[in-house]
PyMOL Python script that loads the backbone (N, CA, C, O; Angstrom):
from pymol import cmd

cmd.read_pdbstr("""\
ATOM      1  N   MET A   1      -0.696 -18.555  15.384  1.00  0.00           N
ATOM      2  CA  MET A   1      -1.965 -17.878  15.234  1.00  0.00           C
ATOM      3  C   MET A   1      -2.490 -17.975  13.798  1.00  0.00           C
ATOM      4  O   MET A   1      -3.629 -17.593  13.534  1.00  0.00           O
ATOM      5  N   GLY A   2      -1.700 -18.464  12.900  1.00  0.00           N
ATOM      6  CA  GLY A   2      -2.177 -18.620  11.531  1.00  0.00           C
ATOM      7  C   GLY A   2      -1.969 -17.388  10.689  1.00  0.00           C
ATOM      8  O   GLY A   2      -1.432 -16.383  11.156  1.00  0.00           O
ATOM      9  N   PRO A   3      -2.399 -17.468   9.441  1.00  0.00           N
ATOM     10  CA  PRO A   3      -2.208 -16.336   8.535  1.00  0.00           C
ATOM     11  C   PRO A   3      -3.046 -15.126   8.937  1.00  0.00           C
ATOM     12  O   PRO A   3      -4.064 -15.259   9.616  1.00  0.00           O
ATOM     13  N   ILE A   4      -2.615 -13.976   8.519  1.00  0.00           N
ATOM     14  CA  ILE A   4      -3.326 -12.727   8.793  1.00  0.00           C
ATOM     15  C   ILE A   4      -4.504 -12.626   7.828  1.00  0.00           C
ATOM     16  O   ILE A   4      -4.345 -12.830   6.624  1.00  0.00           O
ATOM     17  N   ASP A   5      -5.676 -12.314   8.354  1.00  0.00           N
ATOM     18  CA  ASP A   5      -6.861 -12.155   7.514  1.00  0.00           C
ATOM     19  C   ASP A   5      -6.816 -10.848   6.727  1.00  0.00           C
ATOM     20  O   ASP A   5      -7.049 -10.835   5.518  1.00  0.00           O
ATOM     21  N   LEU A   6      -6.517  -9.754   7.417  1.00  0.00           N
ATOM     22  CA  LEU A   6      -6.532  -8.447   6.776  1.00  0.00           C
ATOM     23  C   LEU A   6      -5.437  -7.575   7.373  1.00  0.00           C
ATOM     24  O   LEU A   6      -5.405  -7.349   8.583  1.00  0.00           O
ATOM     25  N   ALA A   7      -4.540  -7.087   6.523  1.00  0.00           N
ATOM     26  CA  ALA A   7      -3.442  -6.208   6.951  1.00  0.00           C
ATOM     27  C   ALA A   7      -3.718  -4.790   6.469  1.00  0.00           C
ATOM     28  O   ALA A   7      -4.201  -4.591   5.355  1.00  0.00           O
ATOM     29  N   LEU A   8      -3.414  -3.812   7.303  1.00  0.00           N
ATOM     30  CA  LEU A   8      -3.451  -2.408   6.907  1.00  0.00           C
ATOM     31  C   LEU A   8      -2.007  -2.009   6.638  1.00  0.00           C
ATOM     32  O   LEU A   8      -1.171  -2.028   7.541  1.00  0.00           O
ATOM     33  N   VAL A   9      -1.718  -1.648   5.388  1.00  0.00           N
ATOM     34  CA  VAL A   9      -0.334  -1.429   4.972  1.00  0.00           C
ATOM     35  C   VAL A   9      -0.189  -0.021   4.394  1.00  0.00           C
ATOM     36  O   VAL A   9      -0.930   0.342   3.480  1.00  0.00           O
ATOM     37  N   PRO A  10       0.752   0.781   4.908  1.00  0.00           N
ATOM     38  CA  PRO A  10       0.936   2.131   4.384  1.00  0.00           C
ATOM     39  C   PRO A  10       1.581   2.129   3.005  1.00  0.00           C
ATOM     40  O   PRO A  10       2.472   1.329   2.722  1.00  0.00           O
ATOM     41  N   ILE A  11       1.105   3.057   2.135  1.00  0.00           N
ATOM     42  CA  ILE A  11       1.683   3.134   0.787  1.00  0.00           C
ATOM     43  C   ILE A  11       2.110   4.554   0.420  1.00  0.00           C
ATOM     44  O   ILE A  11       2.598   4.752  -0.693  1.00  0.00           O
ATOM     45  N   GLY A  12       1.955   5.545   1.285  1.00  0.00           N
ATOM     46  CA  GLY A  12       2.217   6.931   0.901  1.00  0.00           C
ATOM     47  C   GLY A  12       3.346   7.589   1.659  1.00  0.00           C
ATOM     48  O   GLY A  12       3.939   7.007   2.568  1.00  0.00           O
ATOM     49  N   ALA A  13       3.628   8.819   1.262  1.00  0.00           N
ATOM     50  CA  ALA A  13       4.655   9.670   1.878  1.00  0.00           C
ATOM     51  C   ALA A  13       6.031   9.014   1.826  1.00  0.00           C
ATOM     52  O   ALA A  13       6.685   8.844   2.855  1.00  0.00           O
ATOM     53  N   TYR A  14       6.462   8.651   0.632  1.00  0.00           N
ATOM     54  CA  TYR A  14       7.713   7.904   0.484  1.00  0.00           C
ATOM     55  C   TYR A  14       8.788   8.601  -0.347  1.00  0.00           C
ATOM     56  O   TYR A  14       9.887   8.063  -0.478  1.00  0.00           O
ATOM     57  N   GLU A  15       8.516   9.759  -0.904  1.00  0.00           N
ATOM     58  CA  GLU A  15       9.514  10.481  -1.701  1.00  0.00           C
ATOM     59  C   GLU A  15       9.932  11.761  -0.991  1.00  0.00           C
ATOM     60  O   GLU A  15       9.086  12.395  -0.359  1.00  0.00           O
ATOM     61  N   PRO A  16      11.160  12.162  -1.061  1.00  0.00           N
ATOM     62  CA  PRO A  16      12.274  11.518  -1.756  1.00  0.00           C
ATOM     63  C   PRO A  16      12.800  10.321  -0.967  1.00  0.00           C
ATOM     64  O   PRO A  16      12.895  10.365   0.259  1.00  0.00           O
ATOM     65  N   ARG A  17      13.139   9.254  -1.686  1.00  0.00           N
ATOM     66  CA  ARG A  17      13.565   8.002  -1.043  1.00  0.00           C
ATOM     67  C   ARG A  17      14.773   8.195  -0.148  1.00  0.00           C
ATOM     68  O   ARG A  17      14.840   7.590   0.922  1.00  0.00           O
ATOM     69  N   TRP A  18      15.732   9.019  -0.549  1.00  0.00           N
ATOM     70  CA  TRP A  18      16.942   9.189   0.271  1.00  0.00           C
ATOM     71  C   TRP A  18      16.583   9.666   1.676  1.00  0.00           C
ATOM     72  O   TRP A  18      17.310   9.381   2.627  1.00  0.00           O
ATOM     73  N   PHE A  19      15.483  10.379   1.815  1.00  0.00           N
ATOM     74  CA  PHE A  19      15.078  10.931   3.102  1.00  0.00           C
ATOM     75  C   PHE A  19      14.025  10.066   3.801  1.00  0.00           C
ATOM     76  O   PHE A  19      14.055   9.927   5.024  1.00  0.00           O
ATOM     77  N   MET A  20      13.106   9.490   3.042  1.00  0.00           N
ATOM     78  CA  MET A  20      11.960   8.800   3.629  1.00  0.00           C
ATOM     79  C   MET A  20      12.107   7.289   3.743  1.00  0.00           C
ATOM     80  O   MET A  20      11.290   6.648   4.405  1.00  0.00           O
ATOM     81  N   LYS A  21      13.124   6.699   3.118  1.00  0.00           N
ATOM     82  CA  LYS A  21      13.217   5.239   3.041  1.00  0.00           C
ATOM     83  C   LYS A  21      13.327   4.551   4.394  1.00  0.00           C
ATOM     84  O   LYS A  21      12.926   3.394   4.523  1.00  0.00           O
ATOM     85  N   ASP A  22      13.850   5.217   5.385  1.00  0.00           N
ATOM     86  CA  ASP A  22      14.008   4.580   6.696  1.00  0.00           C
ATOM     87  C   ASP A  22      12.725   4.608   7.536  1.00  0.00           C
ATOM     88  O   ASP A  22      12.635   3.920   8.553  1.00  0.00           O
ATOM     89  N   ILE A  23      11.739   5.400   7.114  1.00  0.00           N
ATOM     90  CA  ILE A  23      10.530   5.519   7.937  1.00  0.00           C
ATOM     91  C   ILE A  23       9.223   5.264   7.197  1.00  0.00           C
ATOM     92  O   ILE A  23       8.192   5.056   7.837  1.00  0.00           O
ATOM     93  N   HIS A  24       9.238   5.276   5.850  1.00  0.00           N
ATOM     94  CA  HIS A  24       8.021   5.041   5.071  1.00  0.00           C
ATOM     95  C   HIS A  24       8.322   4.086   3.925  1.00  0.00           C
ATOM     96  O   HIS A  24       9.323   4.244   3.225  1.00  0.00           O
ATOM     97  N   MET A  25       7.458   3.096   3.732  1.00  0.00           N
ATOM     98  CA  MET A  25       7.643   2.193   2.594  1.00  0.00           C
ATOM     99  C   MET A  25       6.928   2.750   1.372  1.00  0.00           C
ATOM    100  O   MET A  25       5.931   3.463   1.489  1.00  0.00           O
ATOM    101  N   ASN A  26       7.447   2.416   0.210  1.00  0.00           N
ATOM    102  CA  ASN A  26       6.786   2.807  -1.030  1.00  0.00           C
ATOM    103  C   ASN A  26       5.820   1.682  -1.435  1.00  0.00           C
ATOM    104  O   ASN A  26       5.818   0.629  -0.798  1.00  0.00           O
ATOM    105  N   PRO A  27       5.010   1.878  -2.466  1.00  0.00           N
ATOM    106  CA  PRO A  27       4.039   0.849  -2.830  1.00  0.00           C
ATOM    107  C   PRO A  27       4.651  -0.511  -3.163  1.00  0.00           C
ATOM    108  O   PRO A  27       4.073  -1.539  -2.809  1.00  0.00           O
ATOM    109  N   ALA A  28       5.790  -0.545  -3.825  1.00  0.00           N
ATOM    110  CA  ALA A  28       6.433  -1.834  -4.128  1.00  0.00           C
ATOM    111  C   ALA A  28       6.843  -2.545  -2.836  1.00  0.00           C
ATOM    112  O   ALA A  28       6.689  -3.761  -2.721  1.00  0.00           O
ATOM    113  N   GLU A  29       7.358  -1.799  -1.880  1.00  0.00           N
ATOM    114  CA  GLU A  29       7.717  -2.391  -0.585  1.00  0.00           C
ATOM    115  C   GLU A  29       6.469  -2.834   0.177  1.00  0.00           C
ATOM    116  O   GLU A  29       6.501  -3.824   0.907  1.00  0.00           O
ATOM    117  N   ALA A  30       5.375  -2.100   0.005  1.00  0.00           N
ATOM    118  CA  ALA A  30       4.112  -2.482   0.648  1.00  0.00           C
ATOM    119  C   ALA A  30       3.608  -3.817   0.100  1.00  0.00           C
ATOM    120  O   ALA A  30       3.108  -4.655   0.850  1.00  0.00           O
ATOM    121  N   VAL A  31       3.743  -4.008  -1.211  1.00  0.00           N
ATOM    122  CA  VAL A  31       3.348  -5.294  -1.801  1.00  0.00           C
ATOM    123  C   VAL A  31       4.229  -6.403  -1.244  1.00  0.00           C
ATOM    124  O   VAL A  31       3.735  -7.493  -0.954  1.00  0.00           O
ATOM    125  N   GLN A  32       5.514  -6.147  -1.090  1.00  0.00           N
ATOM    126  CA  GLN A  32       6.404  -7.150  -0.511  1.00  0.00           C
ATOM    127  C   GLN A  32       5.991  -7.461   0.928  1.00  0.00           C
ATOM    128  O   GLN A  32       6.019  -8.621   1.339  1.00  0.00           O
ATOM    129  N   ALA A  33       5.611  -6.443   1.693  1.00  0.00           N
ATOM    130  CA  ALA A  33       5.143  -6.666   3.071  1.00  0.00           C
ATOM    131  C   ALA A  33       3.888  -7.534   3.068  1.00  0.00           C
ATOM    132  O   ALA A  33       3.761  -8.446   3.885  1.00  0.00           O
ATOM    133  N   HIS A  34       2.967  -7.256   2.155  1.00  0.00           N
ATOM    134  CA  HIS A  34       1.751  -8.070   2.012  1.00  0.00           C
ATOM    135  C   HIS A  34       2.124  -9.542   1.778  1.00  0.00           C
ATOM    136  O   HIS A  34       1.562 -10.441   2.403  1.00  0.00           O
ATOM    137  N   LEU A  35       3.070  -9.768   0.879  1.00  0.00           N
ATOM    138  CA  LEU A  35       3.506 -11.140   0.589  1.00  0.00           C
ATOM    139  C   LEU A  35       4.231 -11.757   1.781  1.00  0.00           C
ATOM    140  O   LEU A  35       3.999 -12.921   2.107  1.00  0.00           O
ATOM    141  N   ASP A  36       5.098 -10.999   2.430  1.00  0.00           N
ATOM    142  CA  ASP A  36       5.838 -11.508   3.591  1.00  0.00           C
ATOM    143  C   ASP A  36       4.892 -11.895   4.732  1.00  0.00           C
ATOM    144  O   ASP A  36       5.113 -12.887   5.427  1.00  0.00           O
ATOM    145  N   LEU A  37       3.841 -11.100   4.913  1.00  0.00           N
ATOM    146  CA  LEU A  37       2.868 -11.374   5.972  1.00  0.00           C
ATOM    147  C   LEU A  37       1.944 -12.538   5.644  1.00  0.00           C
ATOM    148  O   LEU A  37       1.267 -13.073   6.521  1.00  0.00           O
ATOM    149  N   LYS A  38       1.924 -12.925   4.362  1.00  0.00           N
ATOM    150  CA  LYS A  38       1.004 -13.966   3.887  1.00  0.00           C
ATOM    151  C   LYS A  38      -0.436 -13.596   4.229  1.00  0.00           C
ATOM    152  O   LYS A  38      -1.246 -14.444   4.601  1.00  0.00           O
ATOM    153  N   ALA A  39      -0.730 -12.298   4.090  1.00  0.00           N
ATOM    154  CA  ALA A  39      -2.075 -11.802   4.396  1.00  0.00           C
ATOM    155  C   ALA A  39      -3.059 -12.279   3.337  1.00  0.00           C
ATOM    156  O   ALA A  39      -2.746 -12.297   2.147  1.00  0.00           O
ATOM    157  N   ARG A  40      -4.236 -12.661   3.775  1.00  0.00           N
ATOM    158  CA  ARG A  40      -5.287 -13.035   2.823  1.00  0.00           C
ATOM    159  C   ARG A  40      -5.726 -11.810   2.028  1.00  0.00           C
ATOM    160  O   ARG A  40      -6.070 -11.910   0.851  1.00  0.00           O
ATOM    161  N   GLY A  41      -5.708 -10.654   2.687  1.00  0.00           N
ATOM    162  CA  GLY A  41      -6.054  -9.400   2.038  1.00  0.00           C
ATOM    163  C   GLY A  41      -5.341  -8.257   2.714  1.00  0.00           C
ATOM    164  O   GLY A  41      -4.969  -8.355   3.884  1.00  0.00           O
ATOM    165  N   SER A  42      -5.146  -7.173   1.990  1.00  0.00           N
ATOM    166  CA  SER A  42      -4.545  -5.965   2.552  1.00  0.00           C
ATOM    167  C   SER A  42      -5.320  -4.753   2.077  1.00  0.00           C
ATOM    168  O   SER A  42      -5.872  -4.731   0.977  1.00  0.00           O
ATOM    169  N   ILE A  43      -5.346  -3.744   2.937  1.00  0.00           N
ATOM    170  CA  ILE A  43      -5.941  -2.457   2.622  1.00  0.00           C
ATOM    171  C   ILE A  43      -4.818  -1.419   2.741  1.00  0.00           C
ATOM    172  O   ILE A  43      -4.108  -1.352   3.744  1.00  0.00           O
ATOM    173  N   ALA A  44      -4.686  -0.617   1.686  1.00  0.00           N
ATOM    174  CA  ALA A  44      -3.694   0.454   1.701  1.00  0.00           C
ATOM    175  C   ALA A  44      -4.148   1.564   2.632  1.00  0.00           C
ATOM    176  O   ALA A  44      -5.336   1.878   2.705  1.00  0.00           O
ATOM    177  N   MET A  45      -3.201   2.155   3.342  1.00  0.00           N
ATOM    178  CA  MET A  45      -3.504   3.284   4.227  1.00  0.00           C
ATOM    179  C   MET A  45      -2.384   4.310   4.120  1.00  0.00           C
ATOM    180  O   MET A  45      -1.360   4.063   3.483  1.00  0.00           O
ATOM    181  N   HIS A  46      -2.585   5.446   4.739  1.00  0.00           N
ATOM    182  CA  HIS A  46      -1.567   6.500   4.826  1.00  0.00           C
ATOM    183  C   HIS A  46      -1.228   7.053   3.438  1.00  0.00           C
ATOM    184  O   HIS A  46      -0.062   7.120   3.050  1.00  0.00           O
ATOM    185  N   PHE A  47      -2.267   7.445   2.703  1.00  0.00           N
ATOM    186  CA  PHE A  47      -2.072   8.029   1.370  1.00  0.00           C
ATOM    187  C   PHE A  47      -3.282   8.879   0.996  1.00  0.00           C
ATOM    188  O   PHE A  47      -4.382   8.662   1.503  1.00  0.00           O
ATOM    189  N   GLY A  48      -3.075   9.834   0.120  1.00  0.00           N
ATOM    190  CA  GLY A  48      -4.144  10.535  -0.561  1.00  0.00           C
ATOM    191  C   GLY A  48      -4.995  11.518   0.219  1.00  0.00           C
ATOM    192  O   GLY A  48      -5.908  12.107  -0.360  1.00  0.00           O
ATOM    193  N   THR A  49      -4.744  11.722   1.492  1.00  0.00           N
ATOM    194  CA  THR A  49      -5.570  12.651   2.254  1.00  0.00           C
ATOM    195  C   THR A  49      -5.102  14.085   2.055  1.00  0.00           C
ATOM    196  O   THR A  49      -5.908  14.980   1.802  1.00  0.00           O
ATOM    197  N   PHE A  50      -3.792  14.298   2.171  1.00  0.00           N
ATOM    198  CA  PHE A  50      -3.205  15.599   1.884  1.00  0.00           C
ATOM    199  C   PHE A  50      -1.751  15.396   1.493  1.00  0.00           C
ATOM    200  O   PHE A  50      -1.156  14.359   1.788  1.00  0.00           O
ATOM    201  N   GLN A  51      -1.187  16.385   0.830  1.00  0.00           N
ATOM    202  CA  GLN A  51       0.171  16.298   0.299  1.00  0.00           C
ATOM    203  C   GLN A  51       1.187  16.392   1.437  1.00  0.00           C
ATOM    204  O   GLN A  51       1.284  17.424   2.101  1.00  0.00           O
ATOM    205  N   LEU A  52       1.938  15.322   1.661  1.00  0.00           N
ATOM    206  CA  LEU A  52       2.965  15.312   2.706  1.00  0.00           C
ATOM    207  C   LEU A  52       4.376  15.401   2.129  1.00  0.00           C
ATOM    208  O   LEU A  52       5.238  16.083   2.683  1.00  0.00           O
ATOM    209  N   THR A  53       4.602  14.717   1.030  1.00  0.00           N
ATOM    210  CA  THR A  53       5.947  14.611   0.480  1.00  0.00           C
ATOM    211  C   THR A  53       5.906  14.881  -1.026  1.00  0.00           C
ATOM    212  O   THR A  53       4.888  15.333  -1.551  1.00  0.00           O
ATOM    213  N   SER A  54       7.002  14.608  -1.711  1.00  0.00           N
ATOM    214  CA  SER A  54       7.129  15.058  -3.093  1.00  0.00           C
ATOM    215  C   SER A  54       6.459  14.181  -4.151  1.00  0.00           C
ATOM    216  O   SER A  54       6.363  14.610  -5.300  1.00  0.00           O
ATOM    217  N   GLU A  55       5.988  12.963  -3.819  1.00  0.00           N
ATOM    218  CA  GLU A  55       5.248  12.221  -4.855  1.00  0.00           C
ATOM    219  C   GLU A  55       3.865  12.851  -5.014  1.00  0.00           C
ATOM    220  O   GLU A  55       3.323  13.436  -4.076  1.00  0.00           O
ATOM    221  N   GLY A  56       3.307  12.722  -6.216  1.00  0.00           N
ATOM    222  CA  GLY A  56       1.974  13.259  -6.468  1.00  0.00           C
ATOM    223  C   GLY A  56       0.947  12.622  -5.552  1.00  0.00           C
ATOM    224  O   GLY A  56       1.117  11.476  -5.135  1.00  0.00           O
ATOM    225  N   ILE A  57      -0.096  13.332  -5.239  1.00  0.00           N
ATOM    226  CA  ILE A  57      -1.087  12.828  -4.302  1.00  0.00           C
ATOM    227  C   ILE A  57      -1.760  11.557  -4.808  1.00  0.00           C
ATOM    228  O   ILE A  57      -2.196  10.731  -4.006  1.00  0.00           O
ATOM    229  N   ASP A  58      -1.850  11.385  -6.132  1.00  0.00           N
ATOM    230  CA  ASP A  58      -2.450  10.174  -6.693  1.00  0.00           C
ATOM    231  C   ASP A  58      -1.412   9.120  -7.082  1.00  0.00           C
ATOM    232  O   ASP A  58      -1.776   8.035  -7.536  1.00  0.00           O
ATOM    233  N   GLU A  59      -0.158   9.422  -6.914  1.00  0.00           N
ATOM    234  CA  GLU A  59       0.919   8.502  -7.298  1.00  0.00           C
ATOM    235  C   GLU A  59       0.924   7.188  -6.505  1.00  0.00           C
ATOM    236  O   GLU A  59       1.132   6.141  -7.118  1.00  0.00           O
ATOM    237  N   PRO A  60       0.709   7.175  -5.185  1.00  0.00           N
ATOM    238  CA  PRO A  60       0.754   5.905  -4.454  1.00  0.00           C
ATOM    239  C   PRO A  60      -0.226   4.857  -4.987  1.00  0.00           C
ATOM    240  O   PRO A  60       0.125   3.681  -5.073  1.00  0.00           O
ATOM    241  N   VAL A  61      -1.432   5.260  -5.342  1.00  0.00           N
ATOM    242  CA  VAL A  61      -2.426   4.295  -5.842  1.00  0.00           C
ATOM    243  C   VAL A  61      -1.993   3.754  -7.205  1.00  0.00           C
ATOM    244  O   VAL A  61      -2.104   2.554  -7.458  1.00  0.00           O
ATOM    245  N   ARG A  62      -1.502   4.630  -8.081  1.00  0.00           N
ATOM    246  CA  ARG A  62      -1.024   4.200  -9.393  1.00  0.00           C
ATOM    247  C   ARG A  62       0.164   3.248  -9.241  1.00  0.00           C
ATOM    248  O   ARG A  62       0.223   2.213  -9.905  1.00  0.00           O
ATOM    249  N   ALA A  63       1.111   3.602  -8.363  1.00  0.00           N
ATOM    250  CA  ALA A  63       2.290   2.767  -8.146  1.00  0.00           C
ATOM    251  C   ALA A  63       1.929   1.440  -7.482  1.00  0.00           C
ATOM    252  O   ALA A  63       2.578   0.427  -7.744  1.00  0.00           O
ATOM    253  N   LEU A  64       0.907   1.430  -6.630  1.00  0.00           N
ATOM    254  CA  LEU A  64       0.458   0.182  -6.020  1.00  0.00           C
ATOM    255  C   LEU A  64      -0.071  -0.761  -7.097  1.00  0.00           C
ATOM    256  O   LEU A  64       0.279  -1.941  -7.111  1.00  0.00           O
ATOM    257  N   ALA A  65      -0.906  -0.254  -7.994  1.00  0.00           N
ATOM    258  CA  ALA A  65      -1.445  -1.093  -9.072  1.00  0.00           C
ATOM    259  C   ALA A  65      -0.316  -1.674  -9.924  1.00  0.00           C
ATOM    260  O   ALA A  65      -0.355  -2.844 -10.306  1.00  0.00           O
ATOM    261  N   GLU A  66       0.671  -0.862 -10.212  1.00  0.00           N
ATOM    262  CA  GLU A  66       1.826  -1.320 -10.999  1.00  0.00           C
ATOM    263  C   GLU A  66       2.606  -2.400 -10.253  1.00  0.00           C
ATOM    264  O   GLU A  66       2.980  -3.414 -10.841  1.00  0.00           O
ATOM    265  N   ALA A  67       2.851  -2.185  -8.965  1.00  0.00           N
ATOM    266  CA  ALA A  67       3.605  -3.152  -8.159  1.00  0.00           C
ATOM    267  C   ALA A  67       2.846  -4.472  -8.022  1.00  0.00           C
ATOM    268  O   ALA A  67       3.453  -5.542  -8.065  1.00  0.00           O
ATOM    269  N   LEU A  68       1.535  -4.402  -7.860  1.00  0.00           N
ATOM    270  CA  LEU A  68       0.732  -5.625  -7.771  1.00  0.00           C
ATOM    271  C   LEU A  68       0.829  -6.418  -9.066  1.00  0.00           C
ATOM    272  O   LEU A  68       0.997  -7.637  -9.039  1.00  0.00           O
ATOM    273  N   ALA A  69       0.724  -5.735 -10.194  1.00  0.00           N
ATOM    274  CA  ALA A  69       0.821  -6.411 -11.496  1.00  0.00           C
ATOM    275  C   ALA A  69       2.202  -7.041 -11.685  1.00  0.00           C
ATOM    276  O   ALA A  69       2.315  -8.172 -12.157  1.00  0.00           O
ATOM    277  N   GLU A  70       3.244  -6.306 -11.317  1.00  0.00           N
ATOM    278  CA  GLU A  70       4.609  -6.827 -11.462  1.00  0.00           C
ATOM    279  C   GLU A  70       4.835  -8.079 -10.628  1.00  0.00           C
ATOM    280  O   GLU A  70       5.572  -8.974 -11.042  1.00  0.00           O
ATOM    281  N   ARG A  71       4.206  -8.151  -9.450  1.00  0.00           N
ATOM    282  CA  ARG A  71       4.402  -9.292  -8.549  1.00  0.00           C
ATOM    283  C   ARG A  71       3.329 -10.371  -8.728  1.00  0.00           C
ATOM    284  O   ARG A  71       3.369 -11.393  -8.043  1.00  0.00           O
ATOM    285  N   GLY A  72       2.389 -10.163  -9.621  1.00  0.00           N
ATOM    286  CA  GLY A  72       1.355 -11.155  -9.882  1.00  0.00           C
ATOM    287  C   GLY A  72       0.341 -11.296  -8.761  1.00  0.00           C
ATOM    288  O   GLY A  72      -0.222 -12.372  -8.561  1.00  0.00           O
ATOM    289  N   VAL A  73       0.105 -10.210  -8.026  1.00  0.00           N
ATOM    290  CA  VAL A  73      -0.872 -10.228  -6.932  1.00  0.00           C
ATOM    291  C   VAL A  73      -2.178  -9.637  -7.461  1.00  0.00           C
ATOM    292  O   VAL A  73      -2.188  -8.544  -8.028  1.00  0.00           O
ATOM    293  N   ALA A  74      -3.258 -10.354  -7.274  1.00  0.00           N
ATOM    294  CA  ALA A  74      -4.567  -9.879  -7.728  1.00  0.00           C
ATOM    295  C   ALA A  74      -4.940  -8.588  -7.013  1.00  0.00           C
ATOM    296  O   ALA A  74      -4.771  -8.471  -5.800  1.00  0.00           O
ATOM    297  N   ALA A  75      -5.448  -7.622  -7.770  1.00  0.00           N
ATOM    298  CA  ALA A  75      -5.795  -6.310  -7.216  1.00  0.00           C
ATOM    299  C   ALA A  75      -6.805  -6.414  -6.075  1.00  0.00           C
ATOM    300  O   ALA A  75      -6.779  -5.590  -5.160  1.00  0.00           O
ATOM    301  N   GLU A  76      -7.689  -7.403  -6.111  1.00  0.00           N
ATOM    302  CA  GLU A  76      -8.677  -7.530  -5.027  1.00  0.00           C
ATOM    303  C   GLU A  76      -8.061  -8.033  -3.716  1.00  0.00           C
ATOM    304  O   GLU A  76      -8.714  -7.994  -2.673  1.00  0.00           O
ATOM    305  N   ARG A  77      -6.829  -8.498  -3.759  1.00  0.00           N
ATOM    306  CA  ARG A  77      -6.154  -8.944  -2.528  1.00  0.00           C
ATOM    307  C   ARG A  77      -5.481  -7.798  -1.788  1.00  0.00           C
ATOM    308  O   ARG A  77      -5.177  -7.929  -0.602  1.00  0.00           O
ATOM    309  N   PHE A  78      -5.238  -6.656  -2.475  1.00  0.00           N
ATOM    310  CA  PHE A  78      -4.589  -5.490  -1.849  1.00  0.00           C
ATOM    311  C   PHE A  78      -5.252  -4.260  -2.447  1.00  0.00           C
ATOM    312  O   PHE A  78      -4.920  -3.830  -3.552  1.00  0.00           O
ATOM    313  N   ARG A  79      -6.184  -3.710  -1.704  1.00  0.00           N
ATOM    314  CA  ARG A  79      -7.016  -2.627  -2.240  1.00  0.00           C
ATOM    315  C   ARG A  79      -6.677  -1.278  -1.624  1.00  0.00           C
ATOM    316  O   ARG A  79      -6.349  -1.175  -0.442  1.00  0.00           O
ATOM    317  N   ALA A  80      -6.765  -0.262  -2.445  1.00  0.00           N
ATOM    318  CA  ALA A  80      -6.687   1.132  -1.993  1.00  0.00           C
ATOM    319  C   ALA A  80      -8.108   1.683  -2.116  1.00  0.00           C
ATOM    320  O   ALA A  80      -8.606   1.886  -3.223  1.00  0.00           O
ATOM    321  N   VAL A  81      -8.750   1.921  -0.989  1.00  0.00           N
ATOM    322  CA  VAL A  81     -10.141   2.349  -1.001  1.00  0.00           C
ATOM    323  C   VAL A  81     -10.237   3.847  -0.699  1.00  0.00           C
ATOM    324  O   VAL A  81      -9.331   4.430  -0.103  1.00  0.00           O
ATOM    325  N   GLU A  82     -11.341   4.456  -1.116  1.00  0.00           N
ATOM    326  CA  GLU A  82     -11.593   5.867  -0.874  1.00  0.00           C
ATOM    327  C   GLU A  82     -11.844   6.084   0.625  1.00  0.00           C
ATOM    328  O   GLU A  82     -12.331   5.188   1.315  1.00  0.00           O
ATOM    329  N   VAL A  83     -11.513   7.263   1.111  1.00  0.00           N
ATOM    330  CA  VAL A  83     -11.769   7.625   2.501  1.00  0.00           C
ATOM    331  C   VAL A  83     -13.254   7.472   2.792  1.00  0.00           C
ATOM    332  O   VAL A  83     -14.093   7.953   2.030  1.00  0.00           O
ATOM    333  N   GLY A  84     -13.580   6.800   3.897  1.00  0.00           N
ATOM    334  CA  GLY A  84     -14.957   6.603   4.320  1.00  0.00           C
ATOM    335  C   GLY A  84     -15.632   5.361   3.782  1.00  0.00           C
ATOM    336  O   GLY A  84     -16.779   5.074   4.125  1.00  0.00           O
ATOM    337  N   THR A  85     -14.916   4.610   2.927  1.00  0.00           N
ATOM    338  CA  THR A  85     -15.488   3.399   2.351  1.00  0.00           C
ATOM    339  C   THR A  85     -15.489   2.276   3.371  1.00  0.00           C
ATOM    340  O   THR A  85     -14.515   2.096   4.102  1.00  0.00           O
ATOM    341  N   SER A  86     -16.576   1.520   3.425  1.00  0.00           N
ATOM    342  CA  SER A  86     -16.645   0.329   4.282  1.00  0.00           C
ATOM    343  C   SER A  86     -16.028  -0.848   3.514  1.00  0.00           C
ATOM    344  O   SER A  86     -16.186  -0.966   2.299  1.00  0.00           O
ATOM    345  N   VAL A  87     -15.338  -1.696   4.236  1.00  0.00           N
ATOM    346  CA  VAL A  87     -14.658  -2.835   3.621  1.00  0.00           C
ATOM    347  C   VAL A  87     -15.002  -4.096   4.382  1.00  0.00           C
ATOM    348  O   VAL A  87     -14.993  -4.117   5.612  1.00  0.00           O
ATOM    349  N   ARG A  88     -15.306  -5.148   3.636  1.00  0.00           N
ATOM    350  CA  ARG A  88     -15.502  -6.466   4.224  1.00  0.00           C
ATOM    351  C   ARG A  88     -14.423  -7.375   3.673  1.00  0.00           C
ATOM    352  O   ARG A  88     -14.241  -7.442   2.458  1.00  0.00           O
ATOM    353  N   PRO A  89     -13.700  -8.079   4.538  1.00  0.00           N
ATOM    354  CA  PRO A  89     -12.616  -8.956   4.052  1.00  0.00           C
ATOM    355  C   PRO A  89     -13.140 -10.101   3.204  1.00  0.00           C
ATOM    356  O   PRO A  89     -12.358 -10.921   2.724  1.00  0.00           O
TER     357      PRO A  89
END
""", "prot")
cmd.dss("prot")
cmd.show_as("cartoon", "prot")
cmd.util.cbc("prot")
cmd.orient("prot")
């Protein structure tokens, strides 16, 4: 079927890792999933709406930016958008 055009990848509710690691990926793991999928683009989901776990509510977006930079992935290829924002791939 070819490469994925747009992936929706969760980046939130991942702390504490000892408890959440089996069911939620952290932002660094989300970047790895983006790379593994060979997605042309990814949109972050499952973050920032309300406090679920022990990471700060704004931590997933900050950690995503850091993980993208560490892996050399352009920020426009994996975006965390505000709730209600329209996105075109």
